[in-house]
C-alpha positions as CSV (number, residue, x, y, z in Angstrom):
1,X,-104.1,-11.0,-67.0
2,X,-101.9,-8.5,-64.9
3,X,-99.3,-5.8,-66.5
4,X,-97.3,-8.3,-67.8
5,X,-99.4,-8.3,-70.6
6,X,-98.1,-5.1,-71.9
7,X,-95.3,-7.2,-73.6
8,X,-98.3,-8.7,-76.2
9,X,-98.2,-9.3,-79.7
10,X,-101.2,-9.2,-81.6
11,X,-100.0,-11.7,-84.0
12,X,-99.3,-14.2,-81.7
13,X,-102.5,-15.3,-80.3
14,X,-105.0,-15.4,-77.6
15,X,-104.9,-17.0,-74.0
16,X,-107.3,-19.6,-74.1
17,X,-108.1,-18.5,-70.6
18,X,-108.2,-15.1,-71.6
19,X,-109.5,-12.2,-74.5
20,X,-106.4,-10.8,-73.8
21,X,-103.4,-11.2,-77.0
22,X,-101.0,-13.0,-75.5
23,X,-97.3,-12.2,-75.0
24,X,-94.4,-12.7,-77.5
25,X,-91.0,-15.0,-76.7
26,X,-87.7,-13.5,-77.9
27,X,-88.1,-13.3,-81.5
28,X,-89.2,-9.7,-83.3
29,X,-93.0,-9.7,-83.6
30,X,-94.9,-9.1,-87.2
31,X,-96.1,-5.8,-87.6
32,X,-99.5,-5.4,-88.2
33,X,-101.0,-5.1,-91.3
34,X,-102.9,-2.8,-92.7
35,X,-106.2,-3.7,-94.9
36,X,-105.4,0.0,-97.0
37,X,-108.7,1.0,-98.4
38,X,-109.6,2.7,-95.4
39,X,-106.5,2.7,-92.8
40,X,-107.4,0.4,-91.2
41,X,-105.0,-2.2,-88.8
42,X,-105.7,-5.9,-89.1
43,X,-104.8,-7.7,-86.1
44,X,-104.8,-11.3,-86.1
45,X,-105.8,-13.7,-83.1
46,X,-105.3,-17.6,-83.7
47,X,-108.3,-18.7,-81.9
48,X,-111.2,-20.8,-82.8
49,X,-113.7,-18.6,-80.5
50,X,-112.6,-15.4,-82.2
51,X,-112.4,-14.2,-86.0
52,X,-110.6,-11.4,-87.3
53,X,-110.7,-8.2,-85.5
54,X,-110.4,-4.8,-87.5
55,X,-109.5,-1.5,-85.5
56,X,-108.8,1.8,-86.7
57,X,-104.9,2.6,-87.1
58,X,-103.5,4.4,-84.1
59,X,-106.2,2.9,-82.5
60,X,-106.1,2.7,-78.3
61,X,-106.3,-1.1,-78.1
62,X,-107.1,-1.9,-73.9
63,X,-105.0,-4.9,-72.8
64,X,-105.9,-5.5,-69.2
65,X,-104.8,-2.7,-67.0
66,X,-102.6,-1.4,-69.8
67,X,-103.5,0.4,-73.3
68,X,-101.6,-0.6,-76.4
69,X,-101.0,1.6,-79.7
70,X,-99.4,0.6,-82.9
71,X,-97.5,3.9,-85.1
72,X,-95.0,4.4,-87.2
73,X,-91.5,5.3,-85.4
74,X,-88.0,6.3,-86.6
75,X,-86.3,3.3,-83.7
76,X,-82.7,2.8,-82.6
77,X,-81.8,-1.3,-83.3
78,X,-78.7,-2.9,-82.4
79,X,-76.6,-3.9,-85.6
80,X,-74.6,-6.4,-83.6
81,X,-71.4,-6.2,-86.2
82,X,-69.3,-3.5,-87.6
83,X,-69.1,-0.6,-85.5
84,X,-70.4,-2.4,-82.4
85,X,-67.5,-3.9,-81.9
86,X,-65.3,-0.6,-81.9
87,X,-67.6,0.5,-79.1
88,X,-67.2,-2.8,-77.4
89,X,-63.3,-2.3,-77.4
90,X,-64.1,1.8,-76.3
91,X,-65.5,0.0,-73.3
92,X,-63.2,-2.2,-72.8
93,X,-60.4,0.4,-72.1
94,X,-62.7,2.8,-70.5
95,X,-63.2,0.1,-67.9
96,X,-59.4,-0.7,-67.8
97,X,-58.8,2.5,-66.6
98,X,-61.8,2.9,-64.0
99,X,-61.0,-0.5,-62.2
100,X,-57.2,-0.2,-62.7
101,X,-57.4,2.5,-60.5
102,X,-60.2,1.5,-58.0
103,X,-58.3,-2.0,-57.4
104,X,-54.7,-0.2,-57.1
105,X,-54.7,3.1,-55.4
106,X,-53.5,1.0,-51.6
107,X,-50.5,1.0,-53.8
108,X,-50.6,4.7,-52.7
109,X,-51.0,4.2,-49.1
110,X,-47.7,4.4,-47.5
111,X,-46.7,7.4,-49.7
112,X,-49.5,9.2,-49.0
113,X,-49.5,8.7,-44.5
114,X,-45.7,9.1,-44.4
115,X,-46.1,13.0,-44.2
116,X,-47.7,13.3,-41.0
117,X,-51.0,15.0,-42.4
118,X,-52.9,12.1,-43.7
119,X,-54.1,8.9,-41.3
120,X,-54.7,5.8,-43.2
121,X,-58.5,6.3,-42.0
122,X,-58.7,9.8,-43.6
123,X,-56.9,8.4,-47.1
124,X,-59.0,5.4,-47.1
125,X,-62.1,7.6,-46.1
126,X,-61.3,9.0,-49.1
127,X,-61.3,5.9,-51.6
128,X,-64.5,4.8,-50.0
129,X,-66.3,7.7,-51.1
130,X,-64.7,7.5,-54.6
131,X,-66.3,4.0,-54.8
132,X,-69.3,4.6,-53.2
133,X,-70.0,7.6,-55.3
134,X,-69.1,5.8,-58.4
135,X,-72.0,3.0,-58.0
136,X,-74.9,5.7,-56.3
137,X,-74.7,8.0,-59.0
138,X,-76.2,5.2,-61.8
139,X,-79.4,5.7,-62.2
140,X,-78.8,9.0,-62.3
141,X,-76.3,8.4,-65.5
142,X,-79.0,6.4,-67.0
143,X,-81.4,9.1,-67.1
144,X,-78.7,11.7,-68.6
145,X,-77.4,9.1,-71.1
146,X,-81.2,8.8,-72.6
147,X,-81.1,12.7,-72.7
148,X,-77.7,13.6,-73.9
149,X,-75.9,10.3,-75.7
150,X,-73.5,8.0,-73.4
151,X,-70.5,9.7,-75.7
152,X,-71.0,13.3,-74.1
153,X,-71.7,11.3,-70.4
154,X,-68.5,9.5,-70.8
155,X,-66.4,12.6,-72.0
156,X,-68.0,14.6,-68.8
157,X,-67.4,11.9,-66.5
158,X,-63.6,11.9,-68.2
159,X,-62.8,15.6,-67.8
160,X,-64.3,15.6,-63.9
161,X,-62.4,12.8,-62.8
162,X,-59.3,14.0,-64.3
163,X,-59.8,17.3,-62.8
164,X,-60.7,15.3,-59.4
165,X,-57.2,13.8,-59.5
166,X,-55.3,17.2,-60.5
167,X,-57.1,18.8,-57.9
168,X,-56.2,16.4,-55.2
169,X,-52.2,17.3,-56.1
170,X,-52.9,20.8,-57.0
171,X,-54.4,22.1,-54.2
172,X,-51.6,20.7,-51.9
173,X,-48.5,19.8,-53.8
174,X,-46.1,20.1,-50.9
175,X,-47.9,17.3,-48.7
176,X,-50.9,15.4,-49.5
177,X,-54.1,17.6,-47.9
178,X,-57.3,15.6,-46.4
179,X,-59.8,17.8,-47.5
180,X,-58.2,18.3,-50.9
181,X,-58.0,14.3,-51.5
182,X,-61.6,14.1,-50.3
183,X,-63.1,16.5,-52.8
184,X,-60.8,15.9,-55.3
185,X,-60.2,11.8,-55.6
186,X,-63.2,11.0,-53.7
187,X,-66.3,12.7,-54.7
188,X,-65.0,14.7,-58.2
189,X,-63.2,11.2,-58.8
190,X,-66.7,9.3,-57.6
191,X,-68.7,11.5,-60.2
192,X,-66.2,11.2,-63.1
193,X,-65.9,7.5,-62.6
194,X,-69.9,6.9,-62.3
195,X,-70.5,8.9,-65.1
196,X,-67.9,6.9,-67.0
197,X,-68.8,3.3,-65.1
198,X,-72.4,3.1,-66.2
199,X,-71.8,4.3,-69.8
200,X,-69.4,1.9,-70.3
201,X,-71.8,-0.7,-69.9
202,X,-75.1,0.6,-70.8
203,X,-73.8,1.6,-74.2
204,X,-73.1,-2.0,-75.3
205,X,-76.6,-2.9,-75.1
206,X,-77.5,0.1,-77.5
207,X,-75.7,-1.7,-80.2
208,X,-75.6,-5.4,-79.0
209,X,-78.3,-8.0,-78.9
210,X,-77.5,-11.4,-80.0
211,X,-73.9,-10.7,-79.2
212,X,-74.4,-9.0,-76.1
213,X,-73.0,-11.6,-73.9
214,X,-69.4,-11.6,-75.7
215,X,-69.6,-7.7,-75.7
216,X,-70.0,-7.5,-72.4
217,X,-67.4,-10.1,-71.7
218,X,-65.0,-8.8,-74.0
219,X,-65.7,-4.8,-72.3
220,X,-65.2,-6.2,-68.6
221,X,-62.2,-8.0,-69.5
222,X,-61.0,-4.2,-69.4
223,X,-61.4,-4.2,-65.6
224,X,-59.3,-7.3,-64.9
225,X,-56.7,-6.1,-67.3
226,X,-56.2,-3.0,-65.7
227,X,-56.4,-4.6,-62.1
228,X,-53.5,-6.2,-63.7
229,X,-51.1,-3.5,-64.9
230,X,-52.1,-0.3,-63.1
231,X,-50.7,-1.7,-59.7
232,X,-47.5,-2.0,-60.9
233,X,-47.4,1.0,-63.1
234,X,-48.4,2.6,-60.2
235,X,-45.7,1.5,-58.3
236,X,-42.6,2.7,-60.5
237,X,-44.2,5.9,-60.7
238,X,-44.4,6.4,-57.1
239,X,-41.0,5.2,-56.3
240,X,-39.4,7.7,-59.4
241,X,-41.7,10.8,-58.4
242,X,-43.6,10.0,-55.2
243,X,-47.5,10.6,-54.7
244,X,-47.5,13.8,-56.4
245,X,-46.2,12.5,-59.8
246,X,-49.1,9.3,-59.3
247,X,-51.9,11.6,-58.9
248,X,-50.8,13.5,-62.5
249,X,-50.3,10.6,-63.8
250,X,-54.2,9.2,-63.2
251,X,-55.0,12.5,-64.1
252,X,-54.1,12.2,-67.7
253,X,-55.0,8.6,-68.0
254,X,-58.8,10.0,-67.2
255,X,-58.6,12.9,-68.9
256,X,-57.4,10.4,-72.2
257,X,-60.1,8.3,-71.7
258,X,-62.2,10.9,-73.1
259,X,-61.0,9.7,-76.0
260,X,-62.4,6.3,-75.5
261,X,-66.1,7.8,-74.7
262,X,-65.9,9.4,-78.0
263,X,-66.4,6.4,-79.7
264,X,-70.0,6.3,-77.9
265,X,-71.5,7.4,-81.0
266,X,-75.6,7.2,-81.4
267,X,-76.6,3.4,-82.5
268,X,-78.4,3.6,-86.1
269,X,-82.4,3.9,-86.5
270,X,-84.9,2.6,-89.2
271,X,-88.5,2.8,-88.9
272,X,-90.7,0.4,-87.5
273,X,-94.4,0.0,-86.3
274,X,-93.5,0.0,-82.6
275,X,-96.0,-0.2,-79.6
276,X,-97.6,2.5,-77.6
277,X,-98.2,1.3,-74.0
278,X,-99.4,3.6,-71.1
279,X,-99.0,1.8,-67.8
280,X,-101.3,2.2,-64.9
281,X,-99.2,0.1,-62.7
282,X,-96.5,2.3,-62.3
283,X,-92.4,1.7,-61.9
284,X,-93.4,2.9,-58.9
285,X,-95.5,0.1,-58.0
286,X,-92.6,-2.3,-58.7
287,X,-90.7,-0.6,-56.4
288,X,-93.0,-1.2,-53.7
289,X,-93.5,-4.8,-54.8
290,X,-89.8,-4.9,-54.6
291,X,-89.8,-3.1,-50.8
292,X,-91.7,-5.8,-49.6
293,X,-90.3,-9.0,-50.8
294,X,-88.1,-11.0,-47.9
295,X,-86.4,-11.7,-50.6
296,X,-85.2,-8.8,-52.4
297,X,-84.4,-7.4,-49.0
298,X,-82.1,-10.2,-47.7
299,X,-80.5,-10.0,-51.1
300,X,-79.9,-6.0,-51.3
301,X,-78.4,-6.6,-47.2
302,X,-76.2,-9.5,-48.1
303,X,-74.9,-7.5,-50.9
304,X,-74.1,-4.5,-48.6
305,X,-72.4,-6.3,-46.3
306,X,-70.0,-8.3,-48.7
307,X,-68.7,-4.9,-50.6
308,X,-68.3,-3.7,-46.7
309,X,-65.0,-5.6,-47.3
310,X,-65.0,-6.0,-51.4
311,X,-61.6,-3.5,-51.9
312,X,-60.1,-4.3,-49.0
313,X,-57.9,-6.9,-49.4
314,X,-57.3,-5.2,-52.9
315,X,-56.7,-1.4,-51.4
316,X,-54.5,-3.0,-47.9
317,X,-52.8,-6.2,-49.5
318,X,-49.3,-4.2,-51.0
319,X,-49.4,-1.8,-47.7
320,X,-49.3,-5.0,-45.4
321,X,-46.6,-6.7,-47.2
322,X,-44.1,-3.9,-46.8
323,X,-44.6,-4.2,-43.1
324,X,-43.8,-6.4,-40.7
325,X,-43.0,-9.6,-40.4
326,X,-42.9,-9.9,-44.5
327,X,-41.2,-6.0,-44.9
328,X,-41.6,-7.0,-48.9
329,X,-40.0,-4.5,-51.1
330,X,-42.1,-1.8,-53.3
331,X,-41.7,-4.4,-56.3
332,X,-43.0,-6.8,-54.3
333,X,-46.0,-5.8,-52.2
334,X,-47.2,-4.0,-55.7
335,X,-47.1,-7.8,-57.4
336,X,-50.0,-8.5,-54.7
337,X,-52.4,-6.5,-56.5
338,X,-51.7,-7.5,-59.8
339,X,-52.0,-11.2,-58.7
340,X,-55.5,-10.6,-57.6
341,X,-56.2,-8.8,-61.0
342,X,-54.8,-11.8,-62.9
343,X,-56.8,-14.3,-60.9
344,X,-59.9,-12.4,-61.5
345,X,-59.6,-12.2,-65.2
346,X,-59.4,-16.0,-65.1
347,X,-62.0,-16.3,-63.0
348,X,-63.9,-13.9,-65.0
349,X,-63.6,-16.2,-68.1
350,X,-64.7,-19.3,-66.6
351,X,-67.5,-18.4,-64.4
352,X,-68.7,-16.4,-67.1
353,X,-69.3,-19.6,-69.5
354,X,-70.7,-20.6,-66.3
355,X,-73.1,-18.4,-65.8
356,X,-74.0,-18.6,-69.7
357,X,-74.6,-22.8,-69.5
358,X,-77.3,-24.7,-67.8
359,X,-75.3,-24.8,-64.7
360,X,-76.5,-21.5,-64.2
361,X,-79.3,-22.3,-61.7
362,X,-76.8,-23.0,-58.9
363,X,-75.2,-19.5,-59.3
364,X,-76.2,-18.7,-55.9
365,X,-75.1,-21.9,-54.1
366,X,-71.8,-21.4,-56.5
367,X,-71.8,-17.7,-54.8
368,X,-72.6,-18.5,-51.5
369,X,-70.1,-21.5,-51.2
370,X,-67.1,-18.9,-52.5
371,X,-68.1,-16.3,-50.2
372,X,-67.8,-18.1,-47.5
373,X,-64.3,-20.0,-48.6
374,X,-63.1,-16.3,-48.8
375,X,-64.1,-15.4,-45.3
376,X,-62.5,-18.2,-44.1
377,X,-59.1,-17.7,-46.7
378,X,-59.2,-14.1,-46.1
379,X,-59.6,-14.7,-41.8
380,X,-56.7,-17.3,-41.8
381,X,-54.4,-14.8,-44.3
382,X,-53.7,-13.5,-40.5
383,X,-51.9,-15.8,-39.9
384,X,-49.4,-15.8,-42.8
385,X,-46.0,-15.3,-42.3
386,X,-44.1,-15.4,-45.6
387,X,-44.8,-13.4,-48.6
388,X,-45.5,-16.8,-50.5
389,X,-48.4,-17.0,-48.4
390,X,-49.7,-13.4,-49.2
391,X,-49.6,-14.3,-52.8
392,X,-51.3,-17.5,-52.3
393,X,-54.4,-15.3,-50.9
394,X,-54.2,-12.9,-53.6
395,X,-54.8,-15.4,-56.1
396,X,-57.9,-16.7,-54.3
397,X,-59.5,-13.4,-53.3
398,X,-59.0,-12.9,-57.5
399,X,-61.5,-16.3,-57.9
400,X,-63.9,-15.3,-55.1
401,X,-64.4,-11.7,-56.4
402,X,-64.8,-13.3,-60.1
403,X,-67.1,-15.6,-59.0
404,X,-69.2,-12.6,-57.4
405,X,-68.8,-10.2,-60.5
406,X,-69.5,-13.3,-62.9
407,X,-72.9,-14.2,-61.5
408,X,-74.5,-11.2,-58.8
409,X,-76.6,-10.2,-61.8
410,X,-77.7,-13.9,-62.6
411,X,-78.9,-14.3,-59.3
412,X,-81.0,-11.0,-59.1
413,X,-82.4,-11.9,-62.8
414,X,-83.0,-15.5,-61.3
415,X,-85.1,-14.0,-58.1
416,X,-86.9,-11.4,-59.2
417,X,-87.9,-12.2,-62.7
418,X,-87.3,-10.3,-66.0
419,X,-90.0,-7.5,-65.4
420,X,-88.2,-6.0,-62.6
421,X,-84.4,-6.7,-62.9
422,X,-83.4,-3.3,-64.2
423,X,-84.8,-1.5,-61.1
424,X,-84.0,-4.5,-58.9
425,X,-80.5,-4.5,-60.0
426,X,-80.3,-0.8,-59.9
427,X,-81.5,-0.5,-56.3
428,X,-79.3,-2.8,-55.5
429,X,-76.3,-1.4,-56.6
430,X,-77.6,1.4,-54.6
431,X,-77.1,-0.4,-51.4
432,X,-73.6,-1.9,-52.3
433,X,-72.5,1.5,-53.2
434,X,-73.6,3.2,-49.5
435,X,-71.9,0.3,-47.9
436,X,-68.5,1.4,-49.7
437,X,-68.4,4.5,-48.3
438,X,-67.7,3.0,-45.1
439,X,-65.8,-0.6,-45.9
440,X,-62.3,0.8,-46.5
441,X,-62.5,3.4,-44.6
442,X,-63.6,1.7,-41.2
443,X,-60.8,-0.9,-42.2
444,X,-58.1,2.2,-42.5
445,X,-59.8,3.2,-38.9
446,X,-58.8,-0.5,-37.4
447,X,-55.5,-0.3,-38.7
448,X,-54.7,3.2,-37.1
449,X,-56.4,1.8,-33.9
450,X,-54.9,-1.3,-33.6
451,X,-51.0,-0.8,-35.7
452,X,-51.2,-3.9,-37.7
453,X,-53.9,-5.5,-40.3
454,X,-55.1,-8.2,-38.2
455,X,-58.2,-6.8,-37.1
456,X,-58.9,-5.2,-40.9
457,X,-58.5,-9.0,-42.5
458,X,-60.7,-10.4,-39.9
459,X,-63.3,-7.9,-40.2
460,X,-63.3,-8.4,-43.8
461,X,-63.8,-12.1,-43.7
462,X,-66.2,-12.1,-40.9
463,X,-68.3,-10.0,-43.6
464,X,-68.1,-12.3,-46.5
465,X,-68.9,-15.1,-44.0
466,X,-71.7,-13.2,-42.9
467,X,-73.4,-12.1,-46.3
468,X,-73.2,-16.1,-47.5
469,X,-75.0,-17.3,-44.5
470,X,-78.1,-14.6,-45.0
471,X,-78.2,-16.1,-48.6
472,X,-78.0,-19.7,-47.6
473,X,-81.8,-19.9,-47.1
474,X,-82.6,-18.1,-49.8
475,X,-84.0,-21.0,-52.4
476,X,-86.5,-21.6,-49.2
477,X,-87.5,-17.7,-48.5
478,X,-88.2,-17.5,-52.7
479,X,-90.4,-20.3,-52.8
480,X,-92.0,-19.4,-49.7
481,X,-92.5,-15.9,-51.4
482,X,-93.6,-16.8,-54.6
483,X,-96.0,-19.3,-53.7
484,X,-98.0,-16.9,-51.7
485,X,-98.0,-14.5,-54.4
486,X,-101.3,-15.1,-57.5
487,X,-99.6,-16.6,-60.4
488,X,-98.0,-13.8,-63.0
489,X,-97.0,-14.5,-66.7
490,X,-93.2,-13.5,-67.8
491,X,-93.5,-10.9,-70.1
492,X,-90.6,-12.7,-71.8
493,X,-92.4,-16.3,-72.7
494,X,-95.5,-17.4,-73.8
495,X,-98.2,-19.3,-72.3
496,X,-97.5,-22.3,-70.4
């Protein structure tokens, strides 16, 4: 038996074709019993071929290519109630600020570029750096959270992001400075948001088990609500106090988020008997397996391509509405990102329900069709001539990103399995983060080069369609790939 047997439980029986202990299901295994007299641990195997086997307590039991040891330890557990819901609400409020800013900074484009010291390419390059950094540092944030606790990490992120927005204004208070924005809004803002974002998601797994899907749904609702409210608020502030007042306001929002992070306490602990595993096959081996998987490469490449345009409509649609032939007011223009956010909120609820139903097996197909339609709608929006047409497109686009956000992790889980899910999802986020460095910046360059938004939205739609085309053959590629591999048992299910 291979490394999957690391998740075995001595009390659950034996593989009829192996002397190794079989794997457990979703329930918590019973701890081994001791016989009291000689400090022995009784390991029961349900098999007519084997009798009860007694081994010294804390002895290391060879199991395939893993080593298993039982010991008493003080371990964290998920209470699934009480204070856990306070943590979920704090995560919601943090996500409100994070995605509220990510989906609405484009509202400030006209005010930021009207002085002539900053081009659209330069401004959106700063935004791209912020978005990309937020995802790329995710693996590092997980390690920091394990070492120092997610309360410390989230509060640190709030302070760093607040400092970034403050310096973006303070270093050049009269007119926007590209260098100040790149280092403040882009780099420091991205680092701070990365610390806050990863903490707000991972901390939920510390406090919830059975209620984790519900808690995650509550927390991510903050992202959608933030993308509804923040564009309108920024629109009012920039009209009243200019871009300077807007960045001071954003710095204050980030700093106040430290209050939310303060609720990320350590989960409770209790004494349990736990298994210790020494893996001969390391996470590095898992990484190499992923790198050799055509399915994983196509999935990661497609993810990187789709995010090249993922934030473009949110960042550019309001600015586009202000230009001819629409010539909308600032109030009308800032409603468009809010429509995207409202549609995204409804869509996440609906497709979140889908992700937890039997129809989740069609997640890849649903996502491919949605991304294809999103690409067609984005290209078609180039031919809009009335404001209401942009509003309809904003609603459609909100639905598209809701599908992608709700089902992306489900697809990764289905195609790589539980054993490699955390690693695969982290690596795929890294690919997406790299792409985000270029997406909005390239869109801004196209706007500067052509003088209008047509090519910007053409390119966004084309990348959506290309991403979907790459993923349509994935079911057959996955089937071919798995048929060539030796059978491996999942660590989360019993033997067939």
